[in-house]
C-alpha positions in Angstrom: 0.1 0.1 -0.2 1.5 3.6 -1.0 2.7 5.6 2.2 -0.2 8.2 1.5 -2.6 5.9 1.5 -1.6 4.5 4.9 -0.6 8.0 6.4 -4.2 9.3 5.2 -5.8 6.1 7.6 -4.0 8.7 10.2 -4.4 11.9 9.1 -7.2 12.7 6.5 -6.2 16.1 5.5 -3.1 15.0 3.4 -2.1 17.0 0.3 -2.4 14.7 -2.7 -4.3 15.4 -6.3 -4.2 12.9 -8.9 -2.4 10.0 -7.3 -0.6 9.1 -10.3 3.0 10.3 -9.8 2.1 13.6 -11.8 1.2 16.7 -10.2 3.7 16.5 -7.3 1.2 17.8 -4.5 1.7 14.6 -2.2 5.5 15.6 -2.1 7.5 14.8 1.3 10.7 14.5 2.5 11.6 10.8 4.2 12.4 11.2 7.5 12.9 7.6 8.7 12.9 4.4 6.7 13.2 3.3 3.3 10.4 3.8 0.5 10.8 2.5 -3.4 8.7 5.1 -5.9 7.1 3.3 -8.5 6.4 6.5 -10.6 7.8 10.1 -10.6 6.9 12.2 -13.2 7.1 15.6 -10.9 10.5 15.6 -9.1 13.3 16.6 -10.4 16.6 14.2 -9.8 18.2 17.2 -7.2 14.8 16.8 -5.0 15.2 13.0 -5.0 18.4 12.8 -4.2 17.5 15.3 -1.2 14.9 12.4 0.3 12.1 13.7 -1.2 9.5 11.1 -2.6 5.7 11.2 -4.3 4.1 9.5 -1.4 1.2 8.4 -3.4 3.4 6.2 -5.3 6.1 5.1 -2.4 6.0 1.9 -1.6 7.6 1.4 2.0 10.5 -1.1 2.0 11.5 -0.7 5.5 9.4 -1.9 8.5 8.5 2.1 9.8 8.4 5.2 7.6 8.2 8.9 8.6 7.7 11.7 5.8 7.4 15.2 6.2 5.0 17.2 4.4 6.2 20.5 5.6 9.8 20.1 4.6 
């Protein structure tokens, strides 16, 4: 299950729009854990290198993942 879907169970007001990896509205920085993005049409390579992901397209690969939408 994508990080966005899991996080919405705890906090329903998270930012998102397309859920297709295109708009970038769900952009967040991974502060703990590890994820793999399935698709990315919105983030620049430098953003990805800095730890930003599209949460709608990110699947957790570690037991716990923490993201910061305000970063």
